C-alpha positions in Angstrom: -10.4 72.1 -25.2 -9.9 75.6 -26.6 -6.3 75.9 -27.5 -3.9 78.4 -29.1 -1.5 77.0 -31.5 2.1 77.3 -30.6 5.0 76.8 -33.0 6.6 73.5 -33.8 9.8 74.9 -32.2 8.0 74.5 -28.8 8.6 70.7 -29.0 11.9 68.9 -28.6 15.1 70.4 -29.9 18.3 68.8 -28.8 20.4 71.9 -29.1 17.9 74.0 -27.1 17.6 71.2 -24.5 21.3 71.2 -23.9 21.3 75.0 -23.6 18.6 74.8 -21.0 20.5 72.3 -19.0 23.5 74.7 -18.9 21.2 77.6 -17.9 19.7 75.7 -15.0 23.2 74.5 -14.0 22.0 71.4 -12.1 24.5 70.4 -9.5 24.1 66.6 -9.8 26.6 65.4 -7.2 25.0 67.2 -4.3 21.3 66.5 -4.8 20.9 62.8 -5.6 19.5 61.1 -2.4 19.1 57.6 -1.1 16.1 56.3 0.8 15.6 53.0 2.5 12.2 51.5 1.5 12.1 48.1 3.2 14.5 46.4 5.6 13.5 42.9 4.2 12.1 42.0 0.8 12.3 38.4 1.8 13.9 37.4 -1.5 17.2 38.4 -3.1 16.6 40.5 -6.2 18.7 38.4 -8.6 16.0 39.3 -11.2 13.8 42.3 -11.3 11.2 43.8 -13.7 8.7 46.7 -13.5 5.2 45.8 -15.0 2.8 48.3 -16.6 0.6 48.0 -13.4 3.4 49.6 -11.4 4.3 46.5 -9.6 7.8 45.0 -9.5 8.5 41.3 -9.9 11.5 40.2 -7.9 12.9 36.7 -7.8 15.9 34.6 -6.9 16.9 31.0 -7.4 15.0 28.1 -5.7 18.1 26.2 -4.6 19.6 28.7 -2.2 17.8 27.2 0.8 15.2 29.0 2.9 14.6 32.6 2.0 13.4 35.1 4.5 9.8 34.9 3.4 8.1 31.7 4.8 4.9 30.7 3.1 1.8 30.4 5.1 1.0 26.9 3.7 3.8 24.4 4.2 3.4 20.7 4.3 7.0 19.8 5.3 8.2 19.3 8.8 11.7 20.4 8.0 12.6 24.0 8.7 15.3 23.8 6.0 12.9 22.8 3.2 13.1 25.5 0.6 9.7 24.6 -0.8 8.2 26.2 2.3 9.6 29.6 1.4 8.9 32.1 -1.3 11.6 32.6 -4.0 9.7 35.3 -5.8 7.7 38.3 -4.6 5.7 41.2 -6.2 6.5 44.6 -4.8 3.7 47.1 -4.8 5.2 50.5 -5.5 2.2 52.4 -4.1 1.8 50.5 -0.8 5.5 49.7 -0.3 4.6 46.0 0.5 5.5 42.6 -1.0 3.4 39.5 -1.6 4.6 36.1 -2.2 4.7 34.4 -5.6 5.2 30.7 -6.4 8.1 29.4 -8.5 7.9 25.7 -9.3 11.3 25.3 -10.9 14.8 26.9 -10.5 15.2 30.3 -12.1 18.9 30.6 -11.2 20.6 32.9 -13.7 17.8 32.9 -16.2 16.4 35.5 -18.7 13.3 37.4 -19.4 11.5 39.7 -21.8 8.1 41.5 -21.9 5.8 40.6 -24.7 3.5 43.1 -26.5 0.6 42.4 -24.1 2.7 43.4 -21.1 3.3 39.8 -19.9 6.7 38.7 -18.8 8.1 35.6 -20.7 10.8 34.1 -18.6 13.2 31.4 -19.8 15.7 28.9 -18.5 17.6 28.6 -15.3 19.4 25.7 -13.7 18.6 22.1 -12.8 14.9 21.5 -13.0 14.4 25.0 -14.6 17.1 24.9 -17.3 14.6 24.2 -20.1 11.5 25.8 -18.6 9.4 28.6 -20.1 7.5 30.6 -17.5 4.8 33.3 -17.9 3.8 36.1 -15.6 0.7 38.2 -16.6 0.5 41.3 -14.4 -2.7 42.1 -12.7 -4.3 44.6 -10.3 -6.1 42.3 -8.0 -3.2 40.5 -6.4 -4.2 37.1 -7.8 -1.7 36.8 -10.6 1.2 34.4 -10.2 3.8 32.5 -12.2 2.6 29.7 -14.6 4.8 27.3 -16.5 4.2 26.3 -20.1 4.1 22.7 -21.2 6.4 23.5 -24.0 10.1 23.5 -23.1 13.3 25.0 -24.5 15.1 22.8 -26.9 18.4 22.8 -24.8 19.4 23.9 -21.4 19.7 27.7 -21.1 21.7 28.7 -18.0 23.3 32.2 -18.2 21.4 32.9 -21.5 20.0 36.2 -22.8 16.7 36.9 -24.3 15.3 39.7 -26.5 11.7 40.4 -27.7 11.3 40.2 -31.5 8.4 42.2 -32.7 7.9 40.4 -36.1 7.1 37.1 -34.3 5.7 38.5 -31.1 8.1 36.2 -29.2 11.6 36.2 -28.0 15.0 34.9 -29.1 17.1 33.2 -26.5 20.8 33.3 -27.1 23.6 31.3 -25.5 24.0 29.8 -22.1 26.5 27.5 -20.5 27.5 24.9 -23.1 24.7 26.4 -25.3 26.4 27.8 -28.4 23.1 28.3 -30.1 19.9 30.3 -30.1 16.2 29.5 -30.4 12.8 31.3 -30.7 10.0 31.3 -28.1 7.2 30.9 -28.6 7.6 28.9 -31.8 5.2 27.1 -34.0 5.6 23.3 -33.7 8.5 21.8 -31.9 11.3 23.9 -30.5 14.6 23.9 -32.4 18.0 25.4 -31.6 20.3 26.9 -34.2 24.1 26.8 -33.9 25.8 30.2 -33.6 29.5 29.9 -34.6 30.1 33.4 -33.0 29.6 31.9 -29.5 32.2 29.2 -30.2 34.8 31.7 -31.3 34.3 33.9 -28.3 34.5 31.1 -25.7 37.4 31.0 -23.2 37.7 27.7 -21.5 39.7 28.9 -18.5 37.3 31.7 -17.7 34.0 29.9 -17.5 33.4 30.9 -21.1 33.6 34.7 -20.6 30.8 34.9 -23.2 27.8 34.0 -21.1 24.8 36.4 -20.9 25.7 38.0 -24.2 24.5 41.6 -24.7 21.6 41.8 -27.2 20.2 44.9 -28.8 17.6 45.2 -31.6 18.8 47.6 -34.2 16.4 49.9 -36.0 17.1 48.1 -39.3 15.6 44.9 -37.8 18.9 43.1 -37.3 20.3 41.9 -33.9 23.4 43.2 -32.3 25.2 40.4 -30.3 28.2 41.1 -28.1 30.1 38.4 -26.3 33.4 38.6 -24.5 35.1 41.4 -26.5 33.6 40.9 -30.0 30.3 41.7 -31.6 28.3 41.0 -34.8 25.2 42.3 -36.5 23.0 39.2 -37.1 20.1 38.7 -39.5 18.1 36.2 -37.3 15.5 35.7 -40.0 18.1 34.2 -42.4 20.7 33.0 -39.9 23.3 35.2 -41.4 26.0 37.5 -40.0 25.6 40.9 -41.6 28.6 42.6 -40.0 31.6 41.7 -37.9 32.5 44.7 -35.8 36.0 45.6 -34.4 37.1 44.0 -31.2 36.6 46.4 -28.3 39.9 47.6 -26.9 41.0 46.7 -23.4 42.9 43.9 -21.8 40.0 41.9 -20.4 36.5 40.6 -21.0 33.1 42.2 -20.9 30.6 39.3 -20.7 29.8 37.0 -17.7 31.7 36.2 -15.5 33.7 39.4 -16.5 30.3 41.1 -16.3 30.5 44.5 -17.9 27.2 46.1 -19.0 25.7 47.7 -22.1 23.0 50.0 -23.4 21.7 51.4 -26.6 22.0 55.2 -26.3 18.8 57.2 -26.9 17.3 56.8 -30.4 16.1 60.1 -32.0 13.4 61.1 -34.4 15.6 63.8 -35.8 17.5 61.2 -37.9 14.4 59.0 -38.3 15.9 56.7 -35.6 18.5 55.6 -38.2 21.5 56.1 -36.0 21.9 53.3 -33.4 24.8 53.6 -31.0 25.7 51.0 -28.4 27.8 51.6 -25.3 29.7 48.9 -23.3 31.2 49.7 -19.9 33.4 47.9 -17.4 34.3 44.3 -17.1 37.0 42.2 -15.6 40.7 42.0 -16.2 42.2 39.2 -18.3 42.7 36.2 -16.0 40.5 37.6 -13.2 38.3 34.4 -13.0 41.2 32.0 -12.4 43.0 34.6 -10.1 40.0 34.6 -7.7 40.5 30.8 -7.2 43.9 31.9 -5.6 42.2 34.6 -3.6 43.6 37.3 -5.8 41.2 40.1 -7.0 42.4 42.0 -10.1 41.1 45.6 -10.6 38.1 45.7 -12.9 38.2 47.6 -16.2 37.6 51.4 -16.2 37.0 51.8 -19.9 33.8 52.3 -21.8 33.3 52.0 -25.5 30.8 53.6 -27.8 30.2 52.4 -31.4 27.6 53.3 -34.0 26.4 50.0 -35.4 24.4 51.4 -38.3 26.0 52.9 -41.4 29.3 51.7 -43.0 32.0 53.0 -40.6 32.4 51.3 -37.2 35.0 52.2 -34.6 34.9 52.0 -30.8 35.4 55.4 -29.2 36.9 54.7 -25.8 36.8 56.8 -22.5 37.3 56.0 -18.9 34.9 55.9 -16.0 36.0 57.6 -12.7 37.0 54.2 -11.4 37.1 50.5 -12.2 33.8 48.7 -12.2 32.1 45.3 -13.0 28.7 43.8 -12.2 27.1 47.2 -12.6 23.6 48.0 -14.0 23.3 50.6 -16.7 20.0 52.4 -17.0 18.9 55.0 -19.5 17.2 57.9 -17.6 14.3 60.0 -19.0 16.8 62.9 -19.4 18.8 60.7 -21.9 21.7 60.3 -19.4 23.0 56.9 -18.4 23.2 55.7 -14.8 25.8 53.2 -13.8 25.0 51.7 -10.4 25.9 48.6 -8.2 28.8 46.3 -8.6 32.4 45.9 -7.5 35.8 47.3 -8.2 37.8 44.1 -8.2 37.5 40.5 -9.2 34.7 39.0 -11.3 31.2 37.7 -11.1 30.3 34.6 -9.0 30.1 33.6 -5.4 32.8 35.4 -3.4 34.8 36.3 -6.5 34.6 40.1 -6.1 35.7 42.6 -3.6 35.6 46.3 -2.9 32.0 47.2 -3.5 31.3 50.1 -6.0 29.2 52.3 -3.7 29.2 55.5 -5.8 26.9 55.5 -8.8 28.1 57.3 -11.9 26.1 59.5 -14.2 27.1 59.6 -17.8 25.9 62.4 -20.1 26.4 61.3 -23.7 26.0 64.7 -25.3 28.7 66.5 -23.2 32.2 66.9 -24.6 34.6 64.0 -24.1 36.3 64.2 -20.7 33.3 65.9 -19.1 30.6 63.2 -19.4 31.0 61.4 -16.1 29.9 62.6 -12.7 30.2 60.7 -9.4 26.9 60.7 -7.4 26.1 60.3 -3.7 27.4 57.1 -2.2 25.2 54.4 -0.8 26.2 52.5 2.4 24.9 49.2 1.2 27.1 46.9 -0.9 25.3 45.6 -4.0 27.6 42.9 -5.3 26.7 39.6 -7.1 23.0 39.1 -7.8 21.9 42.6 -7.3 19.8 44.7 -9.8 18.3 48.1 -10.4 15.2 49.4 -12.4 13.6 52.7 -13.1 10.1 53.4 -11.6 7.4 55.5 -13.3 7.7 58.1 -10.5 11.3 58.7 -11.5 13.1 56.9 -8.7 15.6 54.1 -9.3 14.7 51.0 -7.3 17.8 49.1 -6.1 17.8 45.7 -4.4 19.7 42.4 -4.0 23.2 41.3 -3.5 24.2 37.8 -2.5 27.9 36.8 -2.9 27.1 33.6 -1.0 25.6 30.3 -2.2 22.8 30.5 0.4 21.1 33.1 2.5 23.8 34.2 4.9 23.2 37.0 7.4 26.4 37.1 9.4 30.0 35.8 9.7 31.0 36.9 6.1 32.4 40.1 4.7 29.2 40.7 2.6 26.0 39.1 3.9 23.0 38.4 1.8 21.4 41.8 1.2 17.6 42.0 1.5 17.2 45.8 2.0 15.3 47.7 -0.7 16.4 51.2 -1.6 15.4 54.0 -3.9 17.9 56.4 -5.4 16.1 59.7 -6.0 17.5 61.8 -8.9 18.2 65.5 -8.4 15.6 66.5 -11.0 12.8 64.8 -9.0 13.4 67.2 -6.1 10.5 69.3 -5.0 12.5 72.5 -5.9 11.8 71.7 -9.6 8.1 71.1 -9.2 7.3 74.5 -10.7 8.9 73.4 -13.9 7.6 69.8 -13.9 4.7 68.8 -16.1 2.0 67.0 -14.0 -1.0 64.9 -14.6 0.4 63.4 -17.8 -2.2 61.5 -19.7 -2.2 59.8 -23.1 -5.1 60.2 -25.6 -5.2 57.5 -28.2 -6.6 58.1 -31.7 -10.4 57.7 -31.9 -10.2 54.7 -34.1 -8.0 52.8 -31.6 -8.6 52.9 -27.8 -6.1 50.2 -27.1 -3.0 51.9 -28.2 -1.2 53.9 -30.9 0.1 52.3 -34.1 3.7 52.8 -35.3 4.0 56.0 -37.2 0.6 57.4 -36.1 -0.1 60.5 -34.2 -1.6 60.6 -30.6 -2.1 63.3 -28.0 -0.4 63.9 -24.7 -2.0 66.3 -22.2 -0.6 67.6 -18.9 -0.7 70.6 -16.6 2.2 73.1 -16.4 2.4 75.8 -13.8 5.1 77.8 -15.7 6.0 78.8 -19.2 6.7 76.2 -21.8 10.4 75.7 -22.1 11.5 73.5 -24.9 9.2 70.5 -24.2 10.4 67.0 -24.9 8.6 63.6 -25.0 10.4 60.3 -24.5 9.2 56.7 -24.5 11.0 54.1 -22.4 10.8 50.3 -22.7 11.2 49.0 -19.2 13.8 46.1 -19.1 14.2 42.8 -17.4 17.2 43.3 -15.1 19.6 40.5 -14.0 23.4 40.0 -13.8 24.3 43.6 -15.0 22.0 43.2 -18.1 18.9 45.3 -18.7 17.3 43.2 -21.4 15.1 45.0 -24.0 15.8 48.5 -22.5 15.6 51.4 -25.0 14.7 55.1 -24.9 13.1 56.9 -27.8 13.0 60.7 -28.3 9.6 61.3 -30.0 8.6 64.0 -32.5 6.0 66.7 -31.5 4.2 68.2 -34.5 2.2 70.8 -32.5 1.4 72.1 -29.1 -1.6 73.8 -27.7 -2.3 75.6 -24.4 -5.6 76.1 -22.7 -6.9 77.5 -19.4 -5.4 76.7 -16.0 -2.1 75.5 -17.4 -3.6 72.7 -19.5 -1.2 71.7 -22.4 -1.8 69.3 -25.2 0.9 67.9 -27.5 0.5 66.1 -30.8 3.1 63.4 -30.8 4.2 60.9 -33.5 4.8 57.2 -32.5 8.0 55.8 -33.9 7.7 54.6 -37.5 8.7 50.9 -37.3 8.3 47.9 -35.1 12.0 47.6 -35.0 12.5 51.1 -33.7 9.7 50.7 -31.1 8.6 47.0 -30.7 4.9 46.7 -29.8 4.2 46.8 -26.1 4.0 49.1 -23.0 6.2 52.1 -22.6 6.7 54.8 -20.0 6.0 58.1 -21.5 7.8 61.1 -19.9 7.3 64.8 -20.7 10.3 67.1 -20.1 10.1 70.9 -19.6 13.4 72.8 -19.4 15.3 69.6 -18.7 13.0 68.6 -15.8 11.0 65.4 -16.5 7.5 64.6 -15.4 6.5 61.4 -13.6 5.9 58.8 -16.3 2.6 57.4 -17.6 2.2 54.1 -19.3 1.1 53.9 -22.9 0.9 51.1 -25.5 2.3 50.9 -29.0 0.5 48.4 -31.3 1.8 47.3 -34.7 0.4 48.8 -37.9 -1.5 46.2 -40.0 
């Protein structure tokens, strides 16, 4: 392609990007729209994950009785036999249809992480599934399904969290009910659990632990950030050593299950060589909320959010309030770098019938705005998304929202909040057709000639697209799609990438030279959604793969 060199300043600049946002003056509150996609997914979206083949894996527990998706082959004469019903489905984004998948053991309140090959490694659950390790390899021919490994976890992992570890190409599984330990999967030889005193110290006996489903984030220095209840540590998992003890987050209440706040890493940036890692924790339940629900009392949830830089030498929570109280919400980092807070409740805590007053309005949080001006309230949904709901970002820019089951079984009537099987999409304002003239289209990734399977950490690759208007401070971001369950988005991270040059050809063709993040700890190997932004308007995303440098 014949190109004309454009200056390096044509690529991402945070200051210019913020200026462009102000110039376009996007009115967020009035242009975010809801769309109903399906009336019945058949299965509650307790767990949800987007694969690099643009399909979404959705699954529930197997012990909730019959779902709303009866399997064609059933050898039981009982209409109440749950084995005759699907408890997992695959949603095809393009066709807007689901197909049944088979789960052999119970995945109730389990965990999951994508491996470098794009497969989902899924761990734990309850009962027959509490020590199980499952594997889902995405495919395009509708023949893939769940498989279970012969190897098992060393202990029961119910309400545990997992995180992909790039140096072992496996996951670490942390915590769980009566599981004050962690272990690695897959491991060489027999499985072994390692005691984690931090989980003992954060345990609250009268609140079902209040430290289940701990928040896990991989820092760019290779250490693991672990948050449980109200406290957090930086953990060297290679040497089983606590590197830092962080301050307790302010607020009179808990943040971990069943208090069920949520957490993200804010976008990592090439401008500081990805050295600044800042976590954010929002919402949770008031102190004593769990025991209060046993007396049919529902305390207001926490309104506060805390931000803390976990790298460097100075650590302090910077607190601010959301527009309202909130727990059991999902937090998603959007391709603009903003954070979406969606789903959940305003009172009570997590668990069956332990929450009230659904949080119907999503919040948009803009981290770079001045304090006091960061939150905006978005268009309300009419569907309550309480316990066992989830949300994920699709490559086309929509937010897929599903699930909600405050009941122990599938209940369609006679309760305040029935089991919710409708599937929705929340469409951001920046995906509106009115911005198509600014939006980069036909985004494609060109790997280096010496590697057609991906780009290595720290190496350059090319991104091409078509633009029908002038270049306006282009940006490129990479997004690791998470495994979503119980207000956690496990392994989620967004990276702002460096552009070294830009070229433009005929008919609006543009090509960027982009640098992959330098370290496996900044960008663990695997599949990412790559999004190009122009004047603050993001493209639809294309998948690309990062592979480790040898």
